[in-house]
C-alpha positions as CSV (number, residue, x, y, z in Angstrom):
1,X,42.2,4.6,39.7
2,X,43.2,2.0,42.1
3,X,40.3,0.5,44.1
4,X,40.8,-0.4,47.7
5,X,39.8,-3.5,49.5
6,X,37.2,-1.5,51.4
7,X,35.7,-0.3,48.1
8,X,35.2,-3.9,47.1
9,X,33.8,-5.0,50.5
10,X,36.7,-7.3,51.5
11,X,37.0,-8.4,55.0
12,X,40.0,-6.8,56.8
13,X,40.5,-10.1,58.7
14,X,41.1,-12.2,55.6
15,X,44.5,-13.8,55.4
16,X,46.8,-11.7,53.4
17,X,49.5,-13.1,51.1
18,X,52.4,-10.6,50.2
19,X,53.3,-10.4,46.6
20,X,56.7,-9.1,45.4
21,X,56.5,-7.9,41.7
22,X,59.7,-7.7,39.7
23,X,59.0,-5.8,36.5
24,X,56.1,-3.3,36.0
25,X,55.7,-3.0,32.3
26,X,52.4,-3.9,30.4
27,X,51.8,-7.2,32.3
28,X,52.9,-5.9,35.7
29,X,50.9,-2.7,35.5
30,X,47.9,-4.8,34.3
31,X,48.3,-7.0,37.3
32,X,48.3,-4.0,39.6
33,X,45.3,-2.5,37.9
34,X,43.2,-5.7,38.0
35,X,44.3,-7.2,41.3
36,X,41.7,-5.3,43.5
37,X,38.8,-6.7,41.5
38,X,40.4,-10.2,41.3
39,X,40.8,-10.1,45.1
40,X,37.1,-9.8,45.6
41,X,36.6,-13.1,43.9
42,X,39.8,-14.7,45.4
43,X,38.7,-13.5,48.8
44,X,35.2,-14.9,48.4
45,X,36.4,-18.3,47.1
46,X,39.5,-18.8,49.1
47,X,39.4,-16.5,52.1
48,X,42.7,-14.8,51.2
49,X,43.7,-11.5,49.8
50,X,46.8,-10.9,47.6
51,X,48.6,-7.8,48.6
52,X,51.5,-6.2,46.6
53,X,54.2,-5.5,49.2
54,X,57.2,-4.6,46.9
55,X,57.9,-3.7,43.3
56,X,61.3,-3.6,41.6
57,X,61.8,-1.8,38.3
58,X,64.9,-0.8,36.3
59,X,63.9,2.9,36.4
60,X,62.0,3.9,39.6
61,X,62.0,7.6,38.6
62,X,60.1,7.0,35.4
63,X,56.6,8.5,35.4
64,X,53.9,5.9,36.0
65,X,50.3,5.5,37.1
66,X,49.9,5.5,40.8
67,X,51.3,2.4,42.5
68,X,50.3,0.7,45.8
69,X,53.9,0.7,47.1
70,X,57.2,2.6,46.7
71,X,59.4,1.2,43.9
72,X,62.9,-0.2,44.3
73,X,65.6,-0.5,41.7
74,X,67.1,-3.9,42.9
75,X,65.1,-7.1,42.6
76,X,67.1,-8.6,45.5
77,X,65.3,-6.3,47.8
78,X,62.0,-7.8,46.7
79,X,63.1,-11.4,47.0
80,X,64.6,-10.7,50.5
81,X,61.7,-8.7,51.8
82,X,60.1,-10.7,54.7
83,X,56.7,-9.3,53.8
84,X,56.9,-10.9,50.3
85,X,55.7,-14.5,50.3
86,X,55.3,-15.0,46.5
87,X,57.7,-13.6,43.8
88,X,56.2,-12.6,40.5
89,X,58.9,-12.3,37.8
90,X,57.9,-10.2,34.8
91,X,61.2,-8.8,33.5
92,X,61.4,-10.9,30.3
93,X,64.6,-12.2,28.7
94,X,66.6,-14.9,30.4
95,X,69.7,-13.7,32.2
96,X,68.1,-11.4,34.9
97,X,65.0,-13.6,34.9
98,X,67.0,-16.7,35.8
99,X,68.8,-15.0,38.6
100,X,65.5,-13.8,40.0
101,X,63.9,-17.2,39.7
102,X,66.8,-19.0,41.3
103,X,67.0,-16.5,44.1
104,X,63.3,-16.8,44.8
105,X,63.5,-20.6,44.9
106,X,66.5,-20.6,47.1
107,X,64.6,-18.3,49.4
108,X,61.7,-20.8,49.3
109,X,59.3,-18.2,47.9
110,X,56.9,-19.6,45.2
111,X,57.7,-18.2,41.9
112,X,55.1,-17.0,39.3
113,X,56.3,-16.3,35.7
114,X,54.9,-15.8,32.3
115,X,58.4,-15.9,30.7
116,X,58.4,-18.5,27.9
117,X,62.1,-17.8,27.1
118,X,63.2,-18.5,30.6
119,X,61.4,-21.8,30.8
120,X,62.6,-22.8,27.4
121,X,66.2,-22.0,28.0
122,X,66.6,-22.6,31.7
123,X,63.6,-24.7,32.7
124,X,65.7,-27.9,33.0
125,X,67.8,-26.1,35.7
126,X,64.9,-24.4,37.5
127,X,62.5,-27.3,37.8
128,X,65.0,-29.5,39.7
129,X,65.9,-26.6,41.9
130,X,62.2,-26.1,42.7
131,X,62.0,-29.8,43.6
132,X,65.2,-29.6,45.7
133,X,63.9,-26.5,47.6
134,X,60.4,-27.8,47.7
135,X,59.2,-24.5,46.3
136,X,56.7,-24.4,43.4
137,X,57.1,-22.5,40.1
138,X,53.8,-21.4,38.6
139,X,54.0,-20.8,34.8
140,X,50.5,-21.4,33.5
141,X,50.4,-17.9,32.0
142,X,53.4,-18.7,29.8
143,X,51.6,-21.6,28.1
144,X,48.7,-21.5,25.6
145,X,48.0,-17.8,25.9
146,X,47.1,-18.2,29.5
147,X,44.4,-20.9,28.9
148,X,44.5,-23.2,32.1
149,X,45.8,-26.2,30.1
150,X,48.4,-27.3,32.6
151,X,46.0,-27.3,35.5
152,X,43.6,-29.4,33.5
153,X,46.2,-31.9,32.6
154,X,47.8,-32.0,36.1
155,X,44.6,-32.2,38.1
156,X,41.7,-33.1,35.8
157,X,43.4,-36.1,34.2
158,X,45.2,-37.5,37.2
159,X,43.6,-40.9,37.0
160,X,44.5,-41.2,33.3
161,X,47.7,-42.1,31.5
162,X,48.3,-39.3,29.1
163,X,50.4,-40.6,26.2
164,X,50.6,-37.4,24.2
165,X,49.1,-34.1,23.3
166,X,49.0,-32.7,19.8
167,X,47.8,-29.4,18.6
168,X,48.4,-25.7,18.6
169,X,48.0,-24.3,22.1
170,X,49.9,-21.2,21.7
171,X,47.9,-18.0,21.7
172,X,50.1,-16.2,19.1
173,X,50.2,-19.1,16.7
174,X,46.5,-19.7,17.1
175,X,45.8,-16.0,16.3
176,X,48.0,-16.1,13.2
177,X,46.5,-19.3,11.9
178,X,42.9,-18.0,12.5
179,X,43.8,-14.9,10.5
180,X,45.2,-16.9,7.7
181,X,42.1,-19.1,7.6
182,X,39.9,-16.1,7.2
């Protein structure tokens, strides 16, 4: 059951940020399911509410849990939607994901992705594009099993000169090694 902002006591006057979701598999549906509760904390701390405005999927006719908006079958509609301020890419792979990412950056819409393959294969193209368009790419969820390592390095150690980082900070590898140790 999707909770509403009113159920969670969120102020209707809070600034709303429109989210465009591209891909609605396990991660995307989890985001939709958990966003109302996360919004309570985000609203309290930041005074903003994230609101899903558009969702693109390959098969809109597929049976799904209730969704907050009508589905579209073309990701370009999400990127070009004026109500969408942030694009969340969750399609996986690299070909379509790169096209989505590049289009979002060209549209000057911040991009959020958890796509390791995209960053590994096309990151050296996307990061300069993000700089050129002055549009951020957020990929913390693709690193270290979602542990906020990048934020800590970027913000917490700003006064230090980091020369290297060694260790296993990949959630899957960490799990496998932990199981092997037991």
